[in-house]
C-alpha positions as semicolon CSV with decimal commas, in nm:
position;residue;x (nm);y (nm);z (nm)
1;M;-0,234;-1,212;0,815
2;K;0,120;-1,354;0,800
3;V;0,194;-1,209;1,144
4;T;-0,110;-1,371;1,306
5;K;-0,037;-1,706;1,139
6;I;0,316;-1,722;1,281
7;E;0,186;-1,940;1,567
8;A;0,153;-2,228;1,321
9;T;0,509;-2,189;1,190
10;K;0,840;-2,338;1,306
11;Y;1,008;-2,004;1,379
12;F;1,114;-1,896;1,732
13;N;0,963;-2,064;2,039
14;G;0,600;-2,083;2,144
15;K;0,616;-1,783;2,377
16;I;0,764;-1,549;2,116
17;R;0,519;-1,669;1,851
18;T;0,228;-1,593;2,086
19;I;0,360;-1,241;2,154
20;I;0,402;-1,172;1,783
21;R;0,050;-1,303;1,714
22;N;-0,104;-1,084;1,985
23;F;0,086;-0,760;1,928
24;G;0,200;-0,793;1,566
25;P;-0,101;-0,614;1,406
26;V;-0,080;-0,322;1,652
27;S;0,293;-0,290;1,590
28;I;0,236;-0,277;1,214
29;I;-0,025;0,000;1,255
30;L;0,218;0,207;1,465
31;L;0,505;0,140;1,226
32;F;0,324;0,253;0,912
33;S;0,172;0,554;1,091
34;L;0,525;0,662;1,192
35;L;0,657;0,600;0,840
36;N;0,389;0,831;0,701
37;T;0,526;1,118;0,913
38;L;0,870;1,099;0,749
39;P;0,952;1,405;0,535
40;S;1,058;1,181;0,244
41;L;0,708;1,026;0,231
42;K;0,512;1,350;0,276
43;K;0,526;1,411;-0,100
44;F;0,282;1,121;-0,156
45;Q;0,016;1,308;0,047
46;V;-0,136;0,993;0,197
47;P;-0,473;1,095;0,351
48;T;-0,507;1,065;0,729
49;L;-0,805;1,051;0,963
50;S;-1,007;1,370;0,990
51;V;-1,089;1,436;1,356
52;P;-1,201;1,754;1,536
53;D;-0,968;1,947;1,762
54;T;-1,204;1,924;2,060
55;F;-1,457;1,672;2,190
56;E;-1,808;1,803;2,126
57;L;-2,147;1,688;2,001
58;A;-2,226;1,728;1,632
59;G;-2,338;2,079;1,542
60;G;-2,282;2,198;1,897
61;R;-2,625;2,068;2,005
62;N;-2,741;2,003;2,360
63;F;-2,660;1,676;2,529
64;L;-3,026;1,567;2,542
65;V;-3,233;1,528;2,225
66;G;-3,527;1,771;2,206
67;L;-3,798;1,510;2,154
68;K;-4,077;1,764;2,216
69;D;-3,952;1,971;1,924
70;I;-4,035;1,688;1,682
71;P;-4,394;1,705;1,544
72;V;-4,626;1,422;1,649
73;N;-4,690;1,310;1,289
74;I;-4,315;1,274;1,232
75;R;-4,286;1,060;1,543
76;M;-4,562;0,833;1,413
77;L;-4,392;0,802;1,074
78;C;-4,072;0,694;1,250
79;A;-4,250;0,391;1,396
80;L;-4,211;0,169;1,087
81;P;-3,836;0,227;1,038
82;S;-3,786;0,180;1,413
83;V;-3,954;-0,163;1,400
84;L;-3,724;-0,266;1,113
85;L;-3,425;-0,132;1,302
86;T;-3,527;-0,330;1,610
87;C;-3,543;-0,646;1,397
88;L;-3,194;-0,571;1,267
89;F;-3,062;-0,526;1,621
90;F;-3,224;-0,854;1,725
91;M;-3,076;-1,052;1,435
92;D;-2,733;-0,889;1,454
93;Q;-2,708;-0,957;1,826
94;N;-2,821;-1,318;1,794
95;I;-2,586;-1,387;1,504
96;S;-2,293;-1,250;1,705
97;V;-2,365;-1,441;2,026
98;R;-2,436;-1,767;1,845
99;L;-2,103;-1,745;1,665
100;V;-1,928;-1,673;1,994
101;N;-2,108;-1,967;2,161
102;S;-2,006;-2,205;1,882
103;P;-1,901;-2,548;2,014
104;D;-1,565;-2,500;1,838
105;N;-1,481;-2,226;2,091
106;K;-1,529;-2,469;2,382
107;L;-1,687;-2,211;2,616
108;K;-1,797;-2,341;2,956
109;K;-2,026;-2,070;3,090
110;G;-2,392;-2,093;2,991
111;E;-2,561;-1,872;2,733
112;A;-2,755;-1,561;2,833
113;Y;-2,938;-1,467;2,514
114;N;-3,237;-1,305;2,689
115;M;-3,022;-1,109;2,934
116;D;-2,807;-0,989;2,644
117;M;-3,115;-0,857;2,461
118;V;-3,244;-0,680;2,774
119;A;-2,906;-0,514;2,827
120;L;-2,890;-0,413;2,459
121;G;-3,240;-0,263;2,473
122;C;-3,167;-0,059;2,788
123;I;-2,837;0,073;2,650
124;N;-2,990;0,172;2,315
125;A;-3,285;0,341;2,488
126;L;-3,040;0,562;2,680
127;L;-2,832;0,629;2,367
128;S;-3,148;0,734;2,180
129;I;-3,230;0,995;2,443
130;L;-2,876;1,130;2,421
131;G;-2,869;1,118;2,041
132;L;-2,558;0,901;2,037
133;P;-2,485;0,609;1,797
134;W;-2,666;0,288;1,881
135;M;-2,489;-0,024;1,995
136;C;-2,530;-0,365;1,835
137;G;-2,355;-0,699;1,825
138;A;-2,006;-0,662;1,677
139;T;-1,961;-0,998;1,503
140;V;-1,603;-0,957;1,379
141;Q;-1,471;-0,799;1,698
142;S;-1,649;-1,054;1,918
143;Q;-1,500;-1,347;1,729
144;N;-1,151;-1,200;1,741
145;H;-1,191;-1,128;2,114
146;V;-1,269;-1,494;2,177
147;R;-0,967;-1,603;1,975
148;A;-0,745;-1,356;2,159
149;M;-0,855;-1,505;2,492
150;A;-0,811;-1,864;2,374
151;K;-0,535;-2,110;2,456
152;T;-0,451;-2,297;2,140
153;H;-0,226;-2,570;2,008
154;F;-0,112;-2,669;1,662
155;D;-0,251;-3,006;1,553
156;E;0,001;-3,172;1,323
157;E;-0,259;-3,419;1,192
158;T;-0,509;-3,155;1,074
159;N;-0,237;-2,892;1,017
160;K;-0,456;-2,638;1,198
161;V;-0,447;-2,431;1,516
162;E;-0,718;-2,564;1,750
163;I;-0,868;-2,413;2,065
164;D;-0,803;-2,588;2,396
165;S;-0,990;-2,345;2,623
166;V;-1,099;-1,983;2,649
167;T;-1,050;-1,752;2,947
168;E;-1,406;-1,629;3,007
169;T;-1,410;-1,292;3,183
170;R;-1,590;-0,959;3,151
171;L;-1,280;-0,769;3,262
172;T;-1,122;-0,764;2,915
173;G;-1,444;-0,637;2,755
174;F;-1,473;-0,350;3,002
175;T;-1,103;-0,268;2,965
176;I;-1,124;-0,262;2,585
177;H;-1,416;-0,021;2,584
178;M;-1,258;0,198;2,851
179;L;-0,952;0,226;2,629
180;L;-1,173;0,308;2,332
181;A;-1,341;0,584;2,533
182;S;-1,003;0,721;2,636
183;T;-0,910;0,781;2,271
184;V;-1,101;1,111;2,287
185;L;-0,797;1,236;2,480
186;L;-0,571;1,135;2,191
187;L;-0,741;1,325;1,909
188;P;-0,420;1,512;1,808
189;V;-0,240;1,175;1,778
190;I;-0,520;0,987;1,600
191;R;-0,525;1,237;1,314
192;H;-0,180;1,108;1,206
193;I;-0,310;0,756;1,132
194;P;-0,329;0,706;0,752
195;I;-0,667;0,607;0,612
196;P;-0,513;0,312;0,415
197;V;-0,391;0,174;0,749
198;V;-0,742;0,195;0,897
199;S;-0,886;0,030;0,585
200;G;-0,624;-0,243;0,621
201;V;-0,736;-0,307;0,979
202;F;-1,096;-0,368;0,872
203;L;-0,978;-0,584;0,582
204;F;-0,760;-0,782;0,823
205;L;-1,046;-0,836;1,070
206;G;-1,283;-0,949;0,797
207;R;-1,029;-1,178;0,635
208;K;-0,933;-1,329;0,970
209;L;-1,296;-1,409;1,044
210;M;-1,323;-1,592;0,712
211;T;-1,061;-1,843;0,831
212;G;-1,234;-2,176;0,885
213;N;-1,566;-2,051;0,742
214;T;-1,731;-2,350;0,571
215;F;-1,902;-2,129;0,311
216;F;-1,579;-1,981;0,174
217;K;-1,404;-2,316;0,204
218;R;-1,672;-2,481;-0,010
219;I;-1,628;-2,215;-0,279
220;T;-1,262;-2,309;-0,321
221;D;-1,335;-2,680;-0,280
222;A;-1,572;-2,659;-0,578
223;F;-1,262;-2,655;-0,799
224;A;-1,071;-2,919;-0,603
225;E;-1,020;-3,282;-0,695
226;K;-1,255;-3,500;-0,489
227;S;-0,989;-3,754;-0,395
228;R;-0,777;-3,480;-0,235
229;L;-1,051;-3,359;0,002
230;D;-1,083;-3,474;0,364
231;K;-1,277;-3,794;0,423
232;D;-1,538;-3,608;0,632
233;H;-1,596;-3,350;0,357
234;P;-1,967;-3,301;0,266
235;V;-1,891;-3,384;-0,098
236;Y;-1,883;-3,755;-0,006
237;L;-2,237;-3,738;0,135
238;L;-2,403;-3,504;-0,115
239;G;-2,193;-3,536;-0,427
240;K;-2,021;-3,245;-0,598
241;K;-2,321;-3,119;-0,796
242;K;-2,556;-3,100;-0,497
243;M;-2,290;-2,943;-0,273
244;N;-2,211;-2,681;-0,538
245;A;-2,583;-2,612;-0,583
246;F;-2,615;-2,530;-0,213
247;T;-2,305;-2,309;-0,228
248;A;-2,442;-2,135;-0,540
249;V;-2,765;-2,049;-0,353
250;Q;-2,558;-1,896;-0,072
251;V;-2,351;-1,695;-0,322
252;L;-2,666;-1,561;-0,489
253;C;-2,810;-1,461;-0,151
254;L;-2,485;-1,285;-0,060
255;L;-2,480;-1,098;-0,393
256;G;-2,844;-1,001;-0,341
257;L;-2,764;-0,854;0,000
258;F;-2,465;-0,667;-0,140
259;G;-2,671;-0,524;-0,427
260;F;-2,948;-0,423;-0,187
261;K;-2,699;-0,233;0,030
262;Q;-2,580;-0,033;-0,272
263;I;-2,916;0,148;-0,302
264;P;-2,924;0,408;-0,019
265;S;-3,294;0,486;-0,058
266;I;-3,403;0,133;0,040
267;T;-3,132;0,028;0,287
268;I;-3,369;0,101;0,576
269;F;-3,556;-0,215;0,466
270;F;-3,244;-0,428;0,500
271;P;-3,401;-0,631;0,788
272;A;-3,673;-0,740;0,544
273;M;-3,402;-0,892;0,325
274;I;-3,266;-1,081;0,625
275;L;-3,619;-1,209;0,691
276;L;-3,635;-1,326;0,328
277;L;-3,308;-1,516;0,370
278;M;-3,440;-1,676;0,688
279;S;-3,750;-1,786;0,497
280;I;-3,537;-1,939;0,220
281;R;-3,331;-2,129;0,478
282;G;-3,626;-2,233;0,692
283;F;-3,881;-2,332;0,426
284;V;-3,719;-2,366;0,083
285;L;-3,383;-2,540;0,137
286;P;-3,521;-2,819;0,362
287;K;-3,732;-2,932;0,064
288;F;-3,415;-3,015;-0,131
289;F;-3,166;-3,102;0,147
290;S;-3,209;-3,340;0,439
291;E;-3,112;-3,238;0,792
292;K;-2,813;-3,474;0,775
293;E;-2,694;-3,302;0,458
294;L;-2,743;-2,955;0,610
295;Q;-2,537;-3,058;0,911
296;A;-2,260;-3,184;0,683
297;L;-2,268;-2,849;0,500
298;G;-2,218;-2,666;0,830
299;D;-2,570;-2,521;0,835
300;P;-2,776;-2,729;1,080
301;T;-3,129;-2,624;1,167
302;P;-3,124;-2,424;1,497
303;T;-3,298;-2,594;1,788
């Protein structure tokens, strides 16, 4: 995180800070992977990624799934989980694209929500026939892709890095996924990456996405002195008790989702939990909070 935040520091010039921000995390991954290969560190037996020697399908199966080999009654029983899974795809995709199309990102091209869903459906239909993992909206990666393509400046008044514009192109997306596909040729090299390094990457991506999130900011602001908060802070409109009550509801919902995910036997019904949260937001919270208050809390009603 310190490497990516260097853009807001006084060190070096703007060009060098941008290079460090863009390539710093990758350099750290390579550095610690190389350090793990040193004989002096071998004694710690740090676990590395387990990858096969050759590229093949799981269990040596055929490339196409034998759908005719599945009994008809089993196919019918799969209908209910498939509906729930479709709902999860729909919500995950919409959450990702709405975050990407946030006004804060200052994108200029129009939205294409329906076209995105059609493309997602066609791709997943093909992946199902081939028995390959399904594709869905990657929220964390999408947000970080936007930020990587953004031109930013440091605002001395707000003490934050703000987006000026974003280079909107499909070329980078195709290039990224082509590079990901090419990693099958690097299996002997990938096996040397330590698992703690991979875990650190996911922790870094998640923590980076939390930056500027109003929910997490309100959790810390619950313990802050009111006079030291910004003048446009929602506490001045709602008061501290009402703002903390809204944040507490969000925390309870988050804990409920986390607890639900810990029970493997019912995780297939995870979309139903999302539907419950949507019901709470759409029908319960508006009874206690006005639209103006919801907007101040960073949770306006979608139009």
